[in-house]
C-alpha angles and dihedrals in degrees: 000000000000099000139027105213120167132184130192132202131188130208122189134003137019089255089061089050091052091050092048088057089055091050090050091054089051090054092050090052089054090053101258121147108228114224129186116273110261094037123105109283143173095215131030121193111192116193103201140203128215101184090111137017088242090060090054091047090051090053092056092046093052091053091054091045093052093049090055092064096027106031094171096047117131105236120209120184124197137152132071097324090051088055100045101027102039094128092052093047091050087064096050115100117239102032114122104173133027118191122185125211096268089065101026101116090045091059096111088059090057094056114106120249112279093257089054098051098124135130117278127221087219126017124254108240132208106177143133127187092226131045131216116269098208125110114261148210125210120251092231140341123263132218104239118232096219135060091250109063118221113222116195112215104159144017138196133028133235098186095098099205103193095240098045128098095184096096087057092045100044105020131220124344116281132164135223119247110273096229092046090058091050092049091054091046090055090047090053090050089052088051091057100251115156100192134037125196115208110223138186140118098267102004096173088068092062113137130155131161093348093312116119128193095279092048089054091049092051090052094047088050087063095055105108119225104042120108095189141025116190127194115217125211112332132183116248094232091060096054108102131188087250090058093050090049091051093052091046096049103038123088090208104048111090115237089239137111133175106201117178114227099170095185138018093212121087095212092053091046089054091049088050089054089236114164099224137066126217093254091054092046092051091050091051092052091048091053092046094054092043089058098032108033095177094049119150106217127193131176145182122238126187124206129196099030108165109277095019102147125197088258092052091050092049088054089054091048092049094049093046091049093050100046119080098247117162090202141357129214108212122205127182110221113264121195110240117198114243096021122119092242091058087072094056115107105199097095120182116229114251095241090056092048091051093048091051092046090050091053092052092045089054089051089049091056091049091048092050092049093048091048093050093044090056088063098055109120094023125113108227137184113251128190106206127220129215124283134353137280122201089346092305130113114216136208142152135247122223090261089054101255112152109228130194128201132176096221114142096211124102103260105168113144092000123127110217136173111249126187110217112226104164141009145199129187088269105043148007112235124210150127133262110260116223112243095245090054097051113117114239089240099056108173113238096213 
């Protein structure tokens, strides 16, 4: 074989994206040339998701699509679908290696030698039903592909929400070694990254060596070189007053939280085995905005959960309308084998699920527009990404507003003050403000 090209593709969450970066580093160390997904390749590593049936279907489609342009490519599948759907994947033509979560980050070591990279009649399998419960360190640090570096701090979940397959896919909660996180943070600083995003499955449950989540945040706050530290999705029951105070008082922590709600109806929340009630969630949001007035707040909402009546959905719509979300991720319920909700009988007809999802998506657009409109006239801090799209350069503010400018300069990985002059439901639009013209009270949104 004259070349050793490899491509990687990620489906699903930021944690998967962080792990794909680690896998990419492992491939580089083995001498592979990484090529963009969709290009001809000798090896495909697909990091899958199993949160919904659609995600699994997409995984199968991408394998077929890759083999059309690279029919001899060695296909390795890992991630949540490889863990929970191993038997189904074994039957799909074209897969040569299946690696479950217990062995995921060792995947590059399981690839055949370059001269043996050929299609298999049956896939090699590295898989266990259960995963280790011990805390962990990463085998090596990756160079993230994006301007904002994803930093994995935790894995697994023990909450057992009735709709969720992740505890089966990733196992019990476990945390990354405290010092290992700090070493990677320092490595990212040395690599020139300006923002890190803390990722995991249930990151608020982080604990290692007597250090809880807030202790980790306080220590990361002391790492010199970062401009921003962002917390990814976090469960409402793990958000303490101490955490809110840290975000409010630190110059590095982004005024941003993504707090899954899932439903605005207490009976549905109980059936979901969620650990919060609507009253408690509302009180948390009130406290958060009291301490962090410019907070960017996102959430997840599920529609069509078994037993969700019209009244229950209207309760969700009312709560979502009332709370100050800057955006809403909407998910139709998807039956996941082995979960408690899979045994429930009160299924919601597909047309009703779609209608409810469409109503929440319309609310999402209205929320995004209102949030962006509030920022018109403000000068905000924007970390710019690489390249351009439709003549615009894009970046994000600390409160996770996506901002577009028409500046011709190369802005990648630069943090610049931008005055917002217009907005849509997708972006804020503005212009870079010259330093001498920056107001002394620039808003760090």
